[in-house]
C-alpha positions in Angstrom: -10.8 28.6 -9.1 -10.9 25.2 -11.0 -11.7 21.8 -9.6 -8.0 20.9 -10.1 -6.9 23.9 -8.0 -9.4 23.0 -5.2 -8.1 19.5 -5.4 -4.4 20.5 -5.1 -5.3 22.8 -2.1 -7.2 20.0 -0.4 -4.4 17.5 -0.9 -1.9 20.0 0.4 -3.8 20.7 3.7 -4.9 17.1 4.4 -1.7 15.2 3.4 1.5 17.3 4.0 4.5 15.7 2.2 7.4 15.3 4.6 10.2 14.6 2.2 12.3 17.3 0.6 12.9 15.1 -2.4 10.2 12.8 -4.0 11.1 9.4 -2.6 8.6 6.6 -2.1 9.9 4.7 1.1 7.1 2.5 1.9 3.7 1.1 1.0 1.6 3.7 -0.9 4.3 6.4 -0.6 5.4 8.8 2.0 2.0 9.1 3.8 0.5 5.8 2.9 -2.1 7.6 0.7 -1.0 6.7 -2.8 -0.5 10.3 -3.4 2.7 11.9 -4.9 3.7 15.5 -4.6 5.5 15.4 -8.0 4.6 17.8 -10.8 5.4 18.3 -14.4 4.8 14.8 -15.5 4.4 13.7 -19.1 0.8 13.7 -20.2 1.5 12.3 -23.7 3.3 9.0 -24.4 4.7 7.2 -27.3 2.8 4.2 -28.5 4.9 1.9 -26.4 4.6 4.1 -23.3 7.0 6.5 -21.4 10.8 6.0 -22.2 12.4 3.0 -20.4 15.2 4.0 -18.1 16.1 0.4 -17.3 14.6 -2.9 -16.7 15.7 -6.2 -15.5 14.5 -9.8 -14.8 13.4 -10.3 -11.3 11.1 -13.3 -10.3 7.8 -14.2 -8.7 6.1 -12.1 -6.1 3.8 -9.1 -5.6 6.0 -7.1 -3.2 5.8 -3.4 -3.8 8.7 -1.2 -4.7 10.2 1.4 -2.3 12.7 4.0 -3.3 14.9 6.1 -0.9 18.2 7.9 -1.2 18.9 6.7 -4.7 18.1 3.0 -4.0 15.2 0.8 -4.9 14.1 -2.0 -2.6 11.6 -4.9 -3.3 11.2 -8.6 -2.8 11.1 -11.5 -5.2 11.5 -15.3 -5.3 13.4 -17.8 -7.5 12.7 -21.5 -7.8 13.7 -22.2 -4.2 14.2 -19.1 -2.2 12.7 -15.6 -1.4 15.0 -12.5 -1.3 14.9 -8.8 -0.5 17.0 -7.0 -3.1 18.4 -3.4 -3.4 19.1 -1.9 -6.8 20.7 1.3 -8.0 17.8 3.9 -8.7 19.6 5.3 -11.8 20.8 2.1 -13.5 18.9 -0.9 -12.0 22.3 -2.5 -11.0 22.1 -4.8 -8.1 23.7 -3.5 -4.9 22.8 -6.4 -2.6 20.4 -9.2 -2.0 19.4 -10.9 1.2 17.7 -14.3 1.5 14.6 -14.0 3.6 13.5 -17.7 3.5 12.1 -20.5 1.3 9.8 -19.8 -1.5 6.1 -19.4 -0.7 3.9 -21.6 -3.0 0.2 -20.8 -3.4 -1.9 -23.4 -5.3 -3.6 -20.8 -7.5 -0.1 -19.7 -8.8 0.3 -16.6 -6.6 3.8 -17.5 -5.5 6.4 -15.4 -3.8 6.6 -12.6 -1.3 3.7 -10.0 -0.9 4.9 -7.4 1.7 6.6 -4.2 0.6 9.9 -3.1 2.3 9.7 -0.2 4.6 12.8 2.1 4.6 13.5 4.2 7.7 16.7 6.2 7.7 19.5 3.5 7.6 17.2 0.5 8.1 14.9 -1.4 5.8 12.2 -3.8 7.2 11.1 -6.7 5.2 8.5 -9.4 5.9 8.6 -12.7 4.1 5.5 -14.5 3.0 6.1 -17.3 5.5 6.5 -14.9 8.5 10.1 -14.0 9.1 10.5 -10.3 9.8 14.0 -8.8 9.2 15.5 -5.4 9.9 18.4 -4.9 7.5 21.0 -2.3 7.0 19.9 -0.3 4.0 23.4 0.4 2.8 24.7 -3.2 2.6 21.8 -5.6 3.5 23.4 -6.9 6.6 21.0 -8.3 9.1 20.4 -6.2 12.2 17.7 -8.3 13.8 15.0 -10.9 13.0 11.8 -12.1 14.5 10.1 -15.3 13.2 6.4 -14.7 13.7 5.7 -18.4 13.7 8.5 -19.8 15.9 8.8 -16.8 18.2 5.3 -15.6 18.5 3.1 -18.5 17.6 1.6 -16.8 14.4 0.0 -19.0 11.8 0.8 -18.5 8.1 -2.4 -17.0 6.5 -3.7 -19.0 3.5 -2.3 -16.5 1.0 0.9 -15.6 3.0 1.9 -12.8 5.2 1.1 -9.6 3.2 1.1 -6.5 5.4 3.8 -4.0 5.0 5.3 -2.8 8.2 4.5 0.7 9.5 7.1 2.9 11.4 5.6 5.1 14.1 8.2 7.0 16.0 10.4 4.2 17.6 8.0 1.5 16.9 7.4 -1.0 14.1 3.8 -1.9 13.7 2.2 -4.8 11.8 -0.6 -7.4 11.8 0.7 -10.9 12.7 -1.9 -13.0 14.1 0.4 -13.8 17.0 -0.7 -15.9 20.0 -0.1 -13.1 22.4 -2.1 -10.6 20.2 -2.9 -10.1 16.5 -1.6 -6.5 16.3 2.0 -6.1 17.3 4.4 -3.2 18.1 8.1 -3.9 18.1 11.1 -1.7 19.0 12.3 -0.8 15.6 16.0 -0.8 16.8 16.0 -4.2 18.5 12.9 -6.1 17.4 11.8 -6.5 21.0 8.0 -6.7 21.5 6.6 -3.6 23.1 3.0 -4.5 23.0 0.5 -6.9 21.5 -3.2 -6.3 21.2 -6.6 -8.0 20.3 -7.1 -11.6 19.3 -8.4 -11.2 15.8 -8.1 -13.3 12.7 -5.2 -12.1 10.7 -5.8 -10.5 7.3 -3.8 -9.0 4.4 -4.2 -5.3 5.0 -1.5 -2.8 6.0 -2.0 -0.3 8.7 -2.0 3.5 8.7 -1.3 6.0 11.6 -3.4 9.2 12.0 -4.8 11.7 14.4 -8.5 11.8 14.9 -10.2 14.2 17.4 -6.8 15.0 18.7 -6.0 11.4 19.5 -3.1 9.6 17.6 -4.0 6.1 16.6 -3.1 3.2 14.5 -5.9 1.9 12.2 -5.8 -1.8 11.3 -8.3 -4.0 9.4 -8.1 -7.6 10.5 -10.0 -10.5 9.1 -13.0 -9.5 11.2 -13.0 -5.9 12.1 -11.5 -2.4 11.5 -9.9 -1.1 14.8 -8.2 2.0 16.1 -5.5 1.3 18.7 -3.2 3.5 20.8 0.3 3.5 19.3 1.7 3.9 22.8 0.3 0.7 24.4 -2.1 -0.9 22.0 -5.2 0.0 23.9 -8.4 -0.3 21.9 -10.0 3.0 21.1 -12.8 1.7 18.8 -13.8 -1.4 16.8 -16.1 -1.9 13.9 -17.0 -5.4 12.7 -16.0 -6.1 9.1 -16.1 -9.7 8.1 -15.3 -10.8 4.4 -15.3 -14.2 2.8 -12.2 -16.1 3.4 -10.9 -13.3 5.8 -9.8 -11.4 2.7 -9.7 -7.9 3.8 -6.7 -6.6 1.8 -7.1 -2.9 1.0 -5.5 -0.2 3.4 -8.0 2.0 5.3 -8.2 5.6 4.0 -8.6 8.7 6.3 -11.3 11.0 5.1 -10.6 14.3 7.0 -11.3 15.4 9.6 -12.7 12.3 11.4 -13.7 9.6 9.1 -12.3 6.2 7.9 -13.1 4.5 4.5 -12.7 0.8 4.4 -13.4 -1.5 1.4 -13.2 -5.3 0.5 -13.9 -7.5 -2.4 -15.6 -10.9 -2.5 -19.0 -9.2 -2.9 -18.6 -7.3 0.4 -18.4 -3.6 -0.4 -17.3 -0.4 1.4 -18.2 1.7 4.5 -17.4 5.1 5.7 -16.9 5.3 9.5 -17.1 8.3 11.6 -14.8 8.5 14.7 -15.9 10.9 17.5 -14.7 11.7 21.1 -17.0 10.3 23.7 -15.9 11.3 27.3 -12.3 10.4 27.4 -12.6 7.8 24.7 -13.6 7.4 21.0 -16.8 6.1 19.5 -17.3 4.7 16.0 -20.5 5.0 13.9 -21.3 4.1 10.3 -22.0 6.9 8.0 -22.8 4.7 5.1 -22.2 1.1 3.7 -22.6 0.1 0.1 -21.5 -2.3 -2.5 -20.5 0.5 -4.8 -16.8 0.0 -4.3 -15.4 -3.5 -3.6 -11.6 -3.2 -3.5 -10.1 -6.6 -4.3 -6.4 -6.1 -3.7 -5.9 -2.4 -4.7 -6.4 0.4 -2.3 -8.4 3.4 -3.5 -7.2 7.0 -3.5 -8.9 10.0 -1.8 -8.7 13.3 -3.7 -10.7 16.1 -2.1 -14.2 14.8 -1.6 -13.9 11.9 -4.1 -12.5 8.4 -4.0 -11.1 6.7 -7.0 -10.6 3.0 -7.1 -11.4 -0.4 -8.5 -14.8 -2.0 -7.8 -13.4 -5.4 -8.7 -12.6 -4.9 -12.5 -14.4 -1.6 -12.8 -12.7 1.8 -12.3 -14.9 4.1 -10.4 -15.1 7.5 -8.9 -17.5 7.9 -5.8 -18.3 10.7 -3.4 -16.5 10.0 -0.2 -19.1 11.3 2.2 -22.2 9.8 0.5 -21.0 6.8 -1.6 -22.7 8.1 -4.6 -21.1 6.9 -7.8 -19.9 9.7 -10.1 -18.6 7.6 -13.1 -17.4 4.1 -14.0 -15.2 2.6 -16.7 -14.1 -1.0 -17.7 -11.0 -2.0 -19.6 -8.3 -2.2 -16.9 -9.1 -5.4 -15.2 -8.4 -5.6 -11.6 -5.9 -2.9 -11.6 -4.1 -0.6 -9.0 -3.6 3.1 -9.0 -1.6 6.0 -7.6 -2.1 9.9 -8.0 0.3 12.6 -9.1 0.0 16.0 -10.8 -3.7 15.9 -11.4 -3.8 12.4 -12.8 -4.5 8.9 -11.8 -1.6 6.4 -12.9 -3.3 3.1 -13.5 -1.6 -0.3 -14.0 -4.0 -3.0 -15.1 -3.5 -6.6 -13.9 -2.4 -7.5 -17.6 0.3 -4.8 -17.7 -1.5 -1.9 -19.5 -0.5 1.5 -18.1 -2.8 4.5 -18.3 -2.9 8.1 -17.3 -6.5 9.3 -16.3 -7.5 12.8 -15.5 -8.5 12.9 -11.8 -12.0 14.6 -12.0 -15.3 13.5 -10.6 -16.9 15.3 -13.7 -16.2 12.3 -15.9 -13.7 9.7 -17.2 -11.0 11.0 -19.5 -7.9 8.9 -20.5 -4.9 11.0 -21.5 -2.5 8.1 -22.6 -2.2 4.4 -22.4 0.4 1.7 -23.4 1.0 -2.1 -22.9 4.2 -2.0 -20.8 4.3 -5.3 -19.2 3.1 -8.8 -20.1 2.8 -10.8 -17.0 0.4 -10.7 -14.1 0.6 -7.2 -12.4 -0.8 -7.1 -8.9 1.7 -4.7 -7.6 0.8 -0.9 -7.4 3.2 1.4 -9.3 5.7 3.6 -7.4 6.6 7.1 -8.4 9.8 8.6 -7.3 12.0 11.5 -8.6 10.4 11.6 -12.0 10.5 7.8 -12.5 7.7 5.3 -12.5 8.6 1.8 -11.2 6.4 -1.1 -12.1 6.6 -4.9 -12.0 5.1 -8.1 -13.0 5.8 -11.7 -12.1 8.9 -11.6 -14.4 10.6 -8.3 -14.4 10.9 -4.9 -12.9 10.9 -1.7 -15.1 11.8 1.9 -14.5 10.1 4.5 -16.8 10.9 8.2 -17.3 7.8 10.2 -16.8 9.3 13.4 -15.9 9.9 14.6 -19.5 13.5 15.2 -18.6 16.4 13.3 -20.1 
């Protein structure tokens, strides 16, 4: 059996795919792993990249792209305002837009919204950079409820704006807010009512995940000062591991390394760590397996495939062994990019708009295809749904056909 067969089996066991069709309804896909179940994708491209299905001018922002039930959801800003927008998946035609607030300005030029919409059945949850959280009707964009994190809960706007993407866990909507009553918040997804608030950490820019470790369901957050595991039922603290980074810039999403480990990584000369979560009595205990500067994720989250982690150590694409941190290979040339995985390959989007297809193997770097597809700043991870790749820069959004089907 080849490495690729072992890899596919490991992914299927560890990350079951819950959608019958290949939608991408939230940050990092169906299971927040950056992994797609799609197969049969193009492995050779024309000089200018995969065929363009559609493209349209959008506007400033780093919001990710969610796809569900034939519709595309993201956020952007014009000169004055910030919007959530819904487009037709097949044509890119606008279906609706909803103003989520005034435009967020950042002095280094990173203007606009950051958070990715989360689609849950007939609802879409969107968080503006200045801290207003909305539940919208996915069909027509009508407001169902809103919570102003600053005015209602006493949150302070982080220096670089609210960036976390909301997580749905059963009937709850979970996110990191830095609210006065507790940094980590659970809301009733139907009404927006606060169900619990927990801890008093400095707010960061990382999005949470939900997982079961040692038979205990938990939500894993990375704040501006620690990685924590909380009960989704009441917010009780299961474990806590200090993790302070310069300017509180913990951005990357934590990764589950089965069966009972969590990988975290931050840029700004910090590094990465692998944490082991074990049952102790009726509770959980966290210990550090390893810590190293081998992988310093700036804004892009890494991908776990089998026993290996692929990601950007600042501007260097690397493969490391998940359980030891040992570097397998490294490659420059993509800047501070972002990546997802599908069909045996890493799909890379550089911060300058270069798209590349890389064989996902710890045995060495092998690029299958590349093309310059965008021209502006690209700090948004690609989205893969139903044979189409969705990408954006600070000027436009594009849909590419990577299925090989017309």
